[in-house]
C-alpha positions as CSV (number, residue, x, y, z in Angstrom):
1,M,-4.3,16.6,2.4
2,P,-4.3,14.7,-0.9
3,V,-6.4,11.6,-1.1
4,I,-5.8,9.1,-3.8
5,E,-8.0,6.2,-4.9
6,T,-7.3,3.4,-7.3
7,E,-8.6,-0.1,-8.1
8,A,-7.7,-3.1,-10.1
9,F,-9.6,-6.2,-11.2
10,I,-7.6,-9.4,-10.5
11,P,-8.7,-12.6,-12.2
12,A,-8.6,-14.7,-9.0
13,P,-11.0,-15.4,-6.1
14,P,-11.1,-12.6,-3.4
15,E,-10.1,-15.0,-0.6
16,R,-6.9,-15.9,-2.5
17,V,-6.1,-12.2,-3.3
18,Y,-6.8,-11.1,0.3
19,A,-4.6,-13.9,1.6
20,A,-1.7,-12.8,-0.7
21,A,-2.2,-9.2,0.4
22,K,-1.7,-10.1,4.0
23,Q,1.8,-11.4,3.2
24,I,3.2,-7.9,3.2
25,E,6.7,-9.0,4.0
26,R,6.8,-10.5,0.4
27,F,6.0,-7.2,-1.3
28,P,9.6,-6.5,-2.1
29,E,9.7,-9.7,-4.2
30,F,6.9,-8.4,-6.4
31,M,7.2,-4.7,-6.3
32,S,10.1,-2.6,-7.5
33,N,9.0,0.4,-5.5
34,V,9.3,-1.3,-2.1
35,Q,12.8,-2.1,-0.9
36,E,12.0,-3.7,2.4
37,V,9.0,-4.7,4.6
38,E,9.8,-6.3,8.0
39,V,6.9,-7.5,10.2
40,I,7.7,-6.4,13.7
41,E,4.6,-7.9,15.4
42,R,1.5,-9.9,14.5
43,S,-1.2,-9.9,17.1
44,G,-4.6,-11.2,16.1
45,S,-5.8,-9.1,13.2
46,R,-3.1,-6.4,13.8
47,V,0.2,-6.3,12.0
48,I,3.0,-3.8,12.8
49,S,5.6,-3.5,10.1
50,R,8.7,-1.4,9.1
51,W,8.7,-0.2,5.5
52,V,11.5,1.2,3.3
53,A,10.7,2.7,-0.1
54,P,13.1,4.5,-2.4
55,V,11.9,7.6,-4.2
56,K,14.3,8.1,-7.1
57,E,12.6,11.3,-8.2
58,F,13.5,13.0,-4.9
59,N,16.8,11.1,-4.5
60,R,15.7,9.9,-1.0
61,T,14.3,6.9,0.8
62,I,11.1,7.1,2.8
63,K,10.9,4.9,6.0
64,W,8.0,4.4,8.3
65,I,6.3,2.1,10.8
66,E,2.8,1.0,9.7
67,Q,-0.1,-0.5,11.6
68,D,-2.5,-2.7,9.6
69,D,-5.8,-3.9,11.1
70,W,-7.2,-6.7,8.9
71,N,-10.8,-7.7,8.9
72,D,-11.1,-11.3,7.6
73,D,-14.9,-11.1,7.4
74,T,-15.0,-8.1,5.1
75,R,-11.6,-8.6,3.5
76,V,-10.7,-4.9,4.3
77,A,-7.6,-3.6,6.0
78,A,-7.3,-0.2,7.6
79,F,-3.7,1.1,7.7
80,R,-1.8,4.0,9.1
81,A,1.8,5.1,9.6
82,T,2.5,5.4,13.3
83,E,6.0,6.9,12.9
84,G,8.5,7.8,10.3
85,D,8.8,10.2,7.4
86,W,5.1,10.5,6.6
87,D,3.3,13.4,8.3
88,K,0.1,11.5,7.5
89,Y,-0.3,8.1,5.8
90,E,-3.6,6.3,6.4
91,G,-6.3,4.6,4.5
92,V,-8.1,1.4,3.6
93,W,-7.7,-1.4,1.1
94,G,-10.1,-4.1,0.3
95,F,-10.8,-7.1,-1.9
96,E,-14.4,-7.8,-3.0
97,E,-16.0,-10.3,-5.3
98,H,-16.5,-9.2,-8.8
99,S,-17.5,-10.8,-12.1
100,Q,-13.8,-10.6,-13.2
101,G,-12.6,-12.3,-9.9
102,T,-11.6,-9.6,-7.4
103,R,-12.0,-5.9,-7.3
104,A,-9.0,-4.7,-5.3
105,Y,-9.0,-1.1,-4.2
106,I,-7.0,1.4,-2.1
107,K,-8.0,4.7,-0.7
108,L,-5.1,6.6,0.9
109,D,-4.9,10.0,2.6
110,F,-1.3,11.2,2.9
111,E,0.8,14.2,3.7
112,L,4.6,14.6,3.4
113,E,6.1,17.9,4.3
114,V,9.3,18.6,2.5
115,P,10.9,22.0,3.2
116,L,10.5,24.5,0.3
117,I,8.2,22.1,-1.6
118,G,6.2,23.9,-4.2
119,P,2.9,23.1,-5.9
120,L,4.7,21.4,-8.8
121,I,6.5,19.1,-6.5
122,K,3.3,18.4,-4.5
123,G,1.7,17.4,-7.8
124,L,4.6,15.1,-8.5
125,L,4.4,13.6,-5.0
126,R,0.6,12.9,-5.6
127,R,1.4,11.1,-8.9
128,L,4.2,9.1,-7.2
129,V,1.9,8.0,-4.3
130,L,-0.8,7.0,-6.9
131,R,1.7,5.1,-8.9
132,N,2.8,3.3,-5.7
133,A,-0.8,2.3,-4.9
134,E,-1.3,1.0,-8.4
135,E,2.0,-0.9,-8.3
136,T,0.8,-2.4,-4.9
137,L,-2.3,-3.8,-6.6
138,R,-0.3,-5.1,-9.6
139,G,2.2,-6.7,-7.2
140,I,-0.6,-8.5,-5.4
141,A,-1.9,-9.7,-8.8
142,R,1.7,-11.1,-9.5
143,M,1.7,-12.8,-6.1
144,V,-1.4,-14.8,-7.0
145,G,-0.2,-15.5,-10.5
146,A,-2.9,-13.4,-12.1
147,D,-0.6,-10.9,-13.8
């Protein structure tokens, strides 16, 4: 199972960046790689949402239901797909204080089985997922006006 990790340094306080990240329903406004995010349920620190993301390179759209468990004390969220196109999609993202403002990071373990997929296509999928994670962090930076 491929694991990707990425980070970005956002020139804004971690509390502000974390608060923006929790507004996942706004991601389509700031990210070209997310078509739709609909919050289905908010219950305490848990958020259940429906995601739609086009993958132009595969000429398809990926859809899934995601559960995010937010920890306001540590500014870390654990997430996982509970149903949908991903065979596995889970990880953490966090926002910590840094001399440049906020160090935002994502660690994601994923698996997407596509019939007849070869090693070349799996490498492309890994690059696309990494690009999506990087775009997520850039989108959050845009949300807080630190882009």
